[in-house]
Biopython code that builds the backbone (N, CA, C, O; Angstrom):
import numpy as np
from Bio.PDB.StructureBuilder import StructureBuilder

atoms = [
    (1, "MET", "N", (0.965, -1.011, 0.031)),
    (1, "MET", "CA", (-0.039, -0.219, 0.237)),
    (1, "MET", "C", (1.015, 1.220, 0.043)),
    (1, "MET", "O", (0.945, 1.962, -0.937)),
    (2, "ARG", "N", (1.745, 1.365, 0.919)),
    (2, "ARG", "CA", (2.640, 2.610, 0.934)),
    (2, "ARG", "C", (3.502, 2.784, -0.394)),
    (2, "ARG", "O", (3.696, 3.878, -0.924)),
    (3, "GLU", "N", (3.968, 1.640, -0.841)),
    (3, "GLU", "CA", (4.811, 1.902, -2.064)),
    (3, "GLU", "C", (4.198, 2.418, -3.253)),
    (3, "GLU", "O", (4.816, 3.006, -4.140)),
    (4, "GLU", "N", (2.767, 2.147, -3.248)),
    (4, "GLU", "CA", (1.714, 2.542, -4.268)),
    (4, "GLU", "C", (1.164, 4.065, -4.322)),
    (4, "GLU", "O", (0.964, 4.825, -5.270)),
    (5, "VAL", "N", (0.995, 4.209, -2.865)),
    (5, "VAL", "CA", (0.242, 5.731, -2.646)),
    (5, "VAL", "C", (1.101, 6.676, -2.690)),
    (5, "VAL", "O", (0.722, 7.838, -2.839)),
    (6, "TYR", "N", (2.342, 6.373, -2.575)),
    (6, "TYR", "CA", (3.503, 7.514, -2.436)),
    (6, "TYR", "C", (4.330, 7.591, -3.655)),
    (6, "TYR", "O", (5.394, 8.210, -3.669)),
    (7, "ARG", "N", (3.804, 6.904, -4.785)),
    (7, "ARG", "CA", (4.629, 6.922, -6.090)),
    (7, "ARG", "C", (4.741, 8.331, -6.606)),
    (7, "ARG", "O", (3.672, 8.940, -6.583)),
    (8, "PRO", "N", (5.696, 8.944, -7.030)),
    (8, "PRO", "CA", (5.925, 10.111, -7.412)),
    (8, "PRO", "C", (5.084, 10.798, -8.684)),
    (8, "PRO", "O", (5.182, 12.015, -8.845)),
    (9, "GLU", "N", (4.289, 10.029, -9.550)),
    (9, "GLU", "CA", (3.435, 10.412, -10.442)),
    (9, "GLU", "C", (2.233, 10.839, -9.507)),
    (9, "GLU", "O", (1.580, 11.778, -9.961)),
    (10, "TYR", "N", (1.927, 10.472, -8.620)),
    (10, "TYR", "CA", (0.590, 10.601, -7.837)),
    (10, "TYR", "C", (0.669, 11.971, -7.164)),
    (10, "TYR", "O", (-0.344, 12.564, -6.792)),
    (11, "GLN", "N", (2.061, 12.512, -7.001)),
    (11, "GLN", "CA", (2.065, 13.599, -6.046)),
    (11, "GLN", "C", (1.293, 14.865, -6.569)),
    (11, "GLN", "O", (0.987, 15.689, -5.707)),
    (12, "GLN", "N", (0.964, 15.107, -7.775)),
    (12, "GLN", "CA", (0.218, 16.035, -8.399)),
    (12, "GLN", "C", (-1.224, 15.884, -7.944)),
    (12, "GLN", "O", (-1.950, 16.877, -7.906)),
    (13, "SER", "N", (-1.648, 14.735, -7.612)),
    (13, "SER", "CA", (-3.036, 14.324, -7.193)),
    (13, "SER", "C", (-3.404, 14.547, -5.928)),
    (13, "SER", "O", (-4.413, 15.218, -5.710)),
    (14, "TRP", "N", (-2.617, 14.001, -4.853)),
    (14, "TRP", "CA", (-2.917, 13.984, -3.432)),
    (14, "TRP", "C", (-1.706, 14.107, -2.378)),
    (14, "TRP", "O", (-0.545, 13.761, -2.594)),
    (15, "ASP", "N", (-2.080, 14.520, -1.511)),
    (15, "ASP", "CA", (-1.041, 14.174, -0.393)),
    (15, "ASP", "C", (-1.461, 13.118, 0.702)),
    (15, "ASP", "O", (-2.651, 13.135, 1.016)),
    (16, "VAL", "N", (-0.695, 12.263, 1.280)),
    (16, "VAL", "CA", (-0.868, 11.335, 2.075)),
    (16, "VAL", "C", (-0.929, 11.517, 3.512)),
    (16, "VAL", "O", (0.120, 11.891, 4.036)),
    (17, "HIS", "N", (-2.086, 11.303, 4.371)),
    (17, "HIS", "CA", (-1.831, 11.486, 5.816)),
    (17, "HIS", "C", (-1.196, 10.273, 6.360)),
    (17, "HIS", "O", (-1.139, 9.228, 5.712)),
    (18, "PRO", "N", (-0.699, 10.413, 7.595)),
    (18, "PRO", "CA", (0.048, 9.358, 8.000)),
    (18, "PRO", "C", (-0.903, 8.286, 8.356)),
    (18, "PRO", "O", (-1.970, 8.626, 8.867)),
    (19, "PHE", "N", (-0.627, 6.886, 8.130)),
    (19, "PHE", "CA", (-1.440, 6.049, 8.364)),
    (19, "PHE", "C", (-0.385, 4.743, 8.822)),
    (19, "PHE", "O", (0.825, 4.763, 8.598)),
    (20, "ASN", "N", (-1.039, 3.721, 9.442)),
    (20, "ASN", "CA", (-0.365, 2.436, 10.044)),
    (20, "ASN", "C", (-1.005, 1.126, 9.238)),
    (20, "ASN", "O", (-1.716, 1.188, 8.236)),
    (21, "ALA", "N", (-0.652, 0.156, 9.800)),
    (21, "ALA", "CA", (-1.298, -1.181, 9.222)),
    (21, "ALA", "C", (-2.563, -1.355, 9.597)),
    (21, "ALA", "O", (-2.947, -2.521, 9.685)),
    (22, "GLY", "N", (-3.549, -0.223, 9.919)),
    (22, "GLY", "CA", (-4.896, -0.677, 10.217)),
    (22, "GLY", "C", (-5.898, -1.109, 8.983)),
    (22, "GLY", "O", (-5.714, -1.998, 8.151)),
    (23, "TYR", "N", (-6.842, -0.347, 9.098)),
    (23, "TYR", "CA", (-7.859, -0.698, 8.067)),
    (23, "TYR", "C", (-8.077, 0.134, 7.006)),
    (23, "TYR", "O", (-8.576, -0.321, 5.977)),
    (24, "PHE", "N", (-7.747, 1.407, 7.114)),
    (24, "PHE", "CA", (-8.006, 2.390, 6.266)),
    (24, "PHE", "C", (-6.944, 3.575, 6.184)),
    (24, "PHE", "O", (-6.110, 3.650, 7.087)),
    (25, "MET", "N", (-6.935, 4.340, 5.331)),
    (25, "MET", "CA", (-5.921, 5.366, 5.149)),
    (25, "MET", "C", (-6.672, 6.760, 4.532)),
    (25, "MET", "O", (-7.754, 6.630, 3.959)),
    (26, "CYS", "N", (-6.183, 7.813, 4.645)),
    (26, "CYS", "CA", (-6.774, 9.180, 4.206)),
    (26, "CYS", "C", (-5.798, 10.024, 3.335)),
    (26, "CYS", "O", (-4.663, 10.335, 3.695)),
    (27, "VAL", "N", (-6.330, 10.336, 2.231)),
    (27, "VAL", "CA", (-5.426, 11.310, 1.399)),
    (27, "VAL", "C", (-6.411, 12.639, 1.274)),
    (27, "VAL", "O", (-7.634, 12.771, 1.326)),
    (28, "ARG", "N", (-5.245, 13.616, 1.075)),
    (28, "ARG", "CA", (-5.858, 14.755, 0.846)),
    (28, "ARG", "C", (-5.848, 15.283, -0.730)),
    (28, "ARG", "O", (-4.806, 15.538, -1.334)),
    (29, "ILE", "N", (-7.065, 15.394, -1.246)),
    (29, "ILE", "CA", (-7.033, 15.522, -2.894)),
    (29, "ILE", "C", (-6.454, 16.927, -3.126)),
    (29, "ILE", "O", (-6.605, 17.797, -2.269)),
    (30, "LYS", "N", (-5.743, 17.178, -4.363)),
    (30, "LYS", "CA", (-5.419, 18.243, -4.885)),
    (30, "LYS", "C", (-6.311, 18.621, -5.923)),
    (30, "LYS", "O", (-6.198, 18.040, -7.003)),
    (31, "GLY", "N", (-7.250, 19.568, -5.769)),
    (31, "GLY", "CA", (-7.945, 19.794, -7.124)),
    (31, "GLY", "C", (-9.595, 19.753, -6.720)),
    (31, "GLY", "O", (-10.140, 20.669, -6.104)),
    (32, "PRO", "N", (-10.065, 18.924, -7.030)),
    (32, "PRO", "CA", (-11.378, 18.822, -7.030)),
    (32, "PRO", "C", (-12.080, 18.441, -5.498)),
    (32, "PRO", "O", (-11.396, 17.724, -4.768)),
    (33, "SER", "N", (-13.033, 18.767, -5.139)),
    (33, "SER", "CA", (-13.522, 18.595, -3.784)),
    (33, "SER", "C", (-13.855, 17.209, -3.630)),
    (33, "SER", "O", (-14.373, 16.615, -4.576)),
    (34, "ALA", "N", (-13.563, 16.495, -2.305)),
    (34, "ALA", "CA", (-13.722, 15.071, -2.101)),
    (34, "ALA", "C", (-14.876, 14.652, -2.310)),
    (34, "ALA", "O", (-14.962, 13.467, -2.631)),
    (35, "GLU", "N", (-16.167, 15.477, -2.201)),
    (35, "GLU", "CA", (-17.405, 14.983, -2.400)),
    (35, "GLU", "C", (-17.588, 14.610, -4.095)),
    (35, "GLU", "O", (-18.042, 13.554, -4.536)),
    (36, "THR", "N", (-17.190, 15.575, -4.754)),
    (36, "THR", "CA", (-17.118, 15.646, -6.321)),
    (36, "THR", "C", (-16.573, 14.345, -6.624)),
    (36, "THR", "O", (-17.183, 13.492, -7.268)),
    (37, "LEU", "N", (-15.168, 14.181, -6.050)),
    (37, "LEU", "CA", (-14.229, 12.827, -6.499)),
    (37, "LEU", "C", (-14.966, 11.575, -6.106)),
    (37, "LEU", "O", (-14.896, 10.578, -6.826)),
    (38, "ARG", "N", (-15.626, 11.583, -5.063)),
    (38, "ARG", "CA", (-16.367, 10.329, -4.527)),
    (38, "ARG", "C", (-17.372, 10.049, -5.475)),
    (38, "ARG", "O", (-17.465, 8.944, -6.011)),
    (39, "LEU", "N", (-18.186, 11.065, -5.728)),
    (39, "LEU", "CA", (-19.071, 10.557, -6.917)),
    (39, "LEU", "C", (-18.855, 10.222, -8.211)),
    (39, "LEU", "O", (-19.542, 9.434, -8.861)),
    (40, "HIS", "N", (-17.491, 11.078, -8.753)),
    (40, "HIS", "CA", (-17.095, 10.505, -9.837)),
    (40, "HIS", "C", (-16.458, 9.132, -9.877)),
    (40, "HIS", "O", (-16.620, 8.306, -10.775)),
    (41, "LEU", "N", (-15.718, 8.993, -8.800)),
    (41, "LEU", "CA", (-15.220, 7.613, -8.640)),
    (41, "LEU", "C", (-16.333, 6.491, -8.747)),
    (41, "LEU", "O", (-16.164, 5.515, -9.478)),
    (42, "LEU", "N", (-17.390, 6.656, -8.045)),
    (42, "LEU", "CA", (-18.350, 5.679, -7.822)),
    (42, "LEU", "C", (-19.201, 5.622, -9.434)),
    (42, "LEU", "O", (-19.562, 4.549, -9.916)),
    (43, "GLU", "N", (-19.397, 6.787, -10.035)),
    (43, "GLU", "CA", (-20.408, 6.781, -11.167)),
    (43, "GLU", "C", (-19.332, 6.012, -12.412)),
    (43, "GLU", "O", (-19.714, 5.109, -13.157)),
    (44, "ARG", "N", (-18.137, 6.524, -12.417)),
    (44, "ARG", "CA", (-17.364, 6.309, -13.676)),
    (44, "ARG", "C", (-16.309, 4.980, -13.364)),
    (44, "ARG", "O", (-16.071, 4.168, -14.257)),
    (45, "TYR", "N", (-15.802, 4.877, -12.207)),
    (45, "TYR", "CA", (-15.024, 3.711, -11.994)),
    (45, "TYR", "C", (-15.522, 2.589, -11.225)),
    (45, "TYR", "O", (-14.953, 1.499, -11.172)),
    (46, "GLY", "N", (-16.662, 2.902, -10.599)),
    (46, "GLY", "CA", (-17.322, 1.735, -9.766)),
    (46, "GLY", "C", (-16.426, 1.391, -8.460)),
    (46, "GLY", "O", (-16.334, 0.248, -8.012)),
    (47, "ILE", "N", (-15.719, 2.621, -7.855)),
    (47, "ILE", "CA", (-15.177, 2.516, -6.730)),
    (47, "ILE", "C", (-15.815, 3.584, -5.464)),
    (47, "ILE", "O", (-16.285, 4.711, -5.620)),
    (48, "GLY", "N", (-15.701, 3.038, -4.569)),
    (48, "GLY", "CA", (-16.397, 3.557, -3.180)),
    (48, "GLY", "C", (-15.483, 4.134, -2.341)),
    (48, "GLY", "O", (-14.711, 3.360, -1.776)),
    (49, "VAL", "N", (-15.397, 5.133, -2.153)),
    (49, "VAL", "CA", (-14.670, 5.733, -0.760)),
    (49, "VAL", "C", (-15.439, 6.624, 0.166)),
    (49, "VAL", "O", (-16.666, 6.676, 0.078)),
    (50, "ILE", "N", (-14.798, 7.306, 1.024)),
    (50, "ILE", "CA", (-15.773, 8.103, 1.858)),
    (50, "ILE", "C", (-14.990, 9.538, 1.695)),
    (50, "ILE", "O", (-13.767, 9.618, 1.581)),
    (51, "ALA", "N", (-15.867, 10.633, 1.701)),
    (51, "ALA", "CA", (-15.252, 11.995, 1.726)),
    (51, "ALA", "C", (-15.369, 12.400, 3.093)),
    (51, "ALA", "O", (-16.348, 12.080, 3.766)),
    (52, "PHE", "N", (-14.429, 13.085, 3.539)),
    (52, "PHE", "CA", (-14.273, 13.990, 4.760)),
    (52, "PHE", "C", (-13.966, 15.383, 4.365)),
    (52, "PHE", "O", (-12.987, 15.606, 3.652)),
    (53, "GLY", "N", (-14.737, 16.336, 4.783)),
    (53, "GLY", "CA", (-14.556, 17.670, 4.629)),
    (53, "GLY", "C", (-14.469, 18.019, 3.192)),
    (53, "GLY", "O", (-15.281, 17.448, 2.463)),
    (54, "GLU", "N", (-13.640, 18.845, 2.649)),
    (54, "GLU", "CA", (-13.738, 19.522, 1.513)),
    (54, "GLU", "C", (-12.666, 18.812, 0.580)),
    (54, "GLU", "O", (-12.788, 18.777, -0.645)),
    (55, "SER", "N", (-11.633, 18.262, 1.257)),
    (55, "SER", "CA", (-10.361, 17.750, 0.437)),
    (55, "SER", "C", (-9.820, 16.548, 0.634)),
    (55, "SER", "O", (-8.898, 16.087, -0.039)),
    (56, "ASP", "N", (-10.535, 15.838, 1.834)),
    (56, "ASP", "CA", (-10.068, 14.451, 2.184)),
    (56, "ASP", "C", (-11.007, 13.286, 1.944)),
    (56, "ASP", "O", (-12.229, 13.375, 2.066)),
    (57, "ILE", "N", (-10.346, 12.176, 1.592)),
    (57, "ILE", "CA", (-11.148, 10.805, 1.214)),
    (57, "ILE", "C", (-10.448, 9.804, 2.171)),
    (57, "ILE", "O", (-9.326, 9.843, 2.677)),
    (58, "ARG", "N", (-11.400, 8.940, 2.262)),
    (58, "ARG", "CA", (-10.807, 7.877, 3.175)),
    (58, "ARG", "C", (-10.776, 6.246, 2.184)),
    (58, "ARG", "O", (-11.733, 5.931, 1.477)),
    (59, "VAL", "N", (-9.842, 5.597, 2.283)),
    (59, "VAL", "CA", (-9.720, 4.357, 1.311)),
    (59, "VAL", "C", (-9.574, 3.381, 2.415)),
    (59, "VAL", "O", (-8.639, 3.354, 3.215)),
    (60, "ALA", "N", (-10.641, 2.542, 2.376)),
    (60, "ALA", "CA", (-10.502, 1.433, 3.271)),
    (60, "ALA", "C", (-9.643, 0.164, 2.418)),
    (60, "ALA", "O", (-10.067, -0.333, 1.375)),
    (61, "PHE", "N", (-8.709, -0.126, 2.908)),
    (61, "PHE", "CA", (-7.860, -1.330, 2.279)),
    (61, "PHE", "C", (-7.712, -2.544, 3.028)),
    (61, "PHE", "O", (-6.927, -3.416, 2.656)),
    (62, "SER", "N", (-8.462, -2.664, 4.128)),
    (62, "SER", "CA", (-8.537, -3.874, 4.814)),
    (62, "SER", "C", (-9.164, -5.070, 3.843)),
    (62, "SER", "O", (-8.773, -6.231, 3.965)),
    (63, "CYS", "N", (-10.038, -4.736, 2.995)),
    (63, "CYS", "CA", (-10.703, -5.758, 2.103)),
    (63, "CYS", "C", (-10.203, -5.829, 0.467)),
    (63, "CYS", "O", (-10.820, -6.366, -0.453)),
    (64, "LEU", "N", (-8.988, -5.171, 0.402)),
    (64, "LEU", "CA", (-8.307, -5.233, -0.940)),
    (64, "LEU", "C", (-7.324, -6.365, -0.895)),
    (64, "LEU", "O", (-6.590, -6.703, 0.034)),
    (65, "GLU", "N", (-7.470, -6.904, -2.142)),
    (65, "GLU", "CA", (-6.403, -8.057, -2.662)),
    (65, "GLU", "C", (-5.221, -7.251, -2.924)),
    (65, "GLU", "O", (-5.287, -6.107, -3.375)),
    (66, "GLN", "N", (-4.198, -7.821, -2.653)),
    (66, "GLN", "CA", (-2.652, -7.119, -2.886)),
    (66, "GLN", "C", (-2.804, -6.820, -4.435)),
    (66, "GLN", "O", (-2.256, -5.800, -4.852)),
    (67, "ALA", "N", (-3.463, -7.575, -5.270)),
    (67, "ALA", "CA", (-3.229, -7.179, -6.838)),
    (67, "ALA", "C", (-4.318, -6.153, -7.336)),
    (67, "ALA", "O", (-4.313, -5.722, -8.489)),
    (68, "ASP", "N", (-5.231, -5.800, -6.410)),
    (68, "ASP", "CA", (-5.982, -4.390, -6.489)),
    (68, "ASP", "C", (-5.915, -3.303, -6.108)),
    (68, "ASP", "O", (-6.780, -2.435, -6.221)),
    (69, "ILE", "N", (-4.481, -3.186, -5.420)),
    (69, "ILE", "CA", (-4.023, -2.027, -4.914)),
    (69, "ILE", "C", (-3.611, -1.043, -5.929)),
    (69, "ILE", "O", (-4.131, 0.067, -6.041)),
    (70, "ALA", "N", (-2.540, -1.550, -6.755)),
    (70, "ALA", "CA", (-2.054, -0.556, -7.998)),
    (70, "ALA", "C", (-3.566, -0.043, -8.889)),
    (70, "ALA", "O", (-3.839, 1.156, -8.941)),
    (71, "PRO", "N", (-4.227, -0.810, -9.375)),
    (71, "PRO", "CA", (-5.398, -0.349, -10.230)),
    (71, "PRO", "C", (-6.323, 0.844, -9.321)),
    (71, "PRO", "O", (-6.771, 1.920, -9.717)),
    (72, "LEU", "N", (-6.397, 0.316, -8.204)),
    (72, "LEU", "CA", (-7.103, 1.441, -7.240)),
    (72, "LEU", "C", (-6.529, 2.713, -7.412)),
    (72, "LEU", "O", (-7.182, 3.575, -7.999)),
    (73, "PHE", "N", (-5.144, 3.011, -6.889)),
    (73, "PHE", "CA", (-4.378, 4.085, -6.962)),
    (73, "PHE", "C", (-4.522, 4.545, -8.426)),
    (73, "PHE", "O", (-4.915, 5.705, -8.551)),
    (74, "SER", "N", (-4.317, 3.964, -9.378)),
    (74, "SER", "CA", (-4.327, 4.474, -10.832)),
    (74, "SER", "C", (-5.693, 4.924, -11.068)),
    (74, "SER", "O", (-5.775, 5.911, -11.799)),
    (75, "SER", "N", (-6.755, 4.451, -10.640)),
    (75, "SER", "CA", (-8.252, 5.035, -10.996)),
    (75, "SER", "C", (-8.376, 6.177, -10.081)),
    (75, "SER", "O", (-9.106, 7.108, -10.421)),
    (76, "LEU", "N", (-7.780, 6.216, -9.011)),
    (76, "LEU", "CA", (-8.092, 7.621, -8.251)),
    (76, "LEU", "C", (-7.284, 8.716, -8.715)),
    (76, "LEU", "O", (-7.724, 9.862, -8.624)),
    (77, "HIS", "N", (-6.058, 8.468, -9.241)),
    (77, "HIS", "CA", (-5.322, 9.419, -9.960)),
    (77, "HIS", "C", (-6.137, 9.907, -11.267)),
    (77, "HIS", "O", (-6.314, 11.103, -11.498)),
    (78, "SER", "N", (-6.620, 8.865, -12.109)),
    (78, "SER", "CA", (-7.049, 9.286, -13.204)),
    (78, "SER", "C", (-8.477, 10.038, -13.066)),
    (78, "SER", "O", (-8.959, 10.847, -13.859)),
    (79, "ALA", "N", (-8.990, 9.596, -11.938)),
    (79, "ALA", "CA", (-10.325, 10.308, -11.510)),
    (79, "ALA", "C", (-10.191, 11.787, -11.308)),
    (79, "ALA", "O", (-10.963, 12.650, -11.727)),
    (80, "VAL", "N", (-9.003, 11.968, -10.544)),
    (80, "VAL", "CA", (-8.540, 13.508, -10.112)),
    (80, "VAL", "C", (-8.483, 14.131, -11.472)),
    (80, "VAL", "O", (-9.202, 15.094, -11.742)),
    (81, "GLN", "N", (-7.455, 13.490, -12.538)),
    (81, "GLN", "CA", (-7.162, 14.121, -13.427)),
    (81, "GLN", "C", (-8.492, 14.546, -14.493)),
    (81, "GLN", "O", (-8.609, 15.607, -15.105)),
    (82, "ASP", "N", (-9.362, 13.461, -14.500)),
    (82, "ASP", "CA", (-10.599, 13.849, -15.134)),
    (82, "ASP", "C", (-11.275, 14.875, -14.832)),
    (82, "ASP", "O", (-11.913, 15.500, -15.680)),
    (83, "LEU", "N", (-11.235, 15.205, -13.550)),
    (83, "LEU", "CA", (-12.023, 16.213, -13.061)),
    (83, "LEU", "C", (-11.554, 17.653, -13.019)),
    (83, "LEU", "O", (-12.222, 18.671, -12.840)),
    (84, "ARG", "N", (-9.925, 17.472, -13.276)),
    (84, "ARG", "CA", (-9.437, 18.814, -13.626)),
    (84, "ARG", "C", (-9.589, 19.595, -15.063)),
    (84, "ARG", "O", (-9.567, 20.804, -15.293)),
    (85, "ARG", "N", (-9.752, 18.482, -15.946)),
    (85, "ARG", "CA", (-10.073, 19.085, -17.254)),
    (85, "ARG", "C", (-11.375, 19.833, -17.418)),
    (85, "ARG", "O", (-11.662, 20.344, -18.501)),
]
sb = StructureBuilder()
sb.init_structure("model")
sb.init_model(0)
sb.init_chain("A")
sb.init_seg("    ")
for serial, (resi, resn, name, xyz) in enumerate(atoms, 1):
    if name == "N":
        sb.init_residue(resn, " ", resi, " ")
    sb.init_atom(name, np.array(xyz, "f"), 0.0, 1.0, " ", f" {name:<3s}", serial, name[0])
structure = sb.get_structure()
């Protein structure tokens, strides 16, 4: 999870809040509002996250298979970029 979320190409889309090996993590989105992004992820990518405040989203990773981690963050990055256009 850490290797993927901190990839350099994602730095333009979010900052990562500190997290441990628990069940979820939060990221601060750079650009669209968290709620706008949440809706876009659900409608276009079929991914559900929780929006917190104006810029934070929570990603539950306790239920993710390892193979799903990279596609999740790739889709999250793509969704942020979609909404910047």
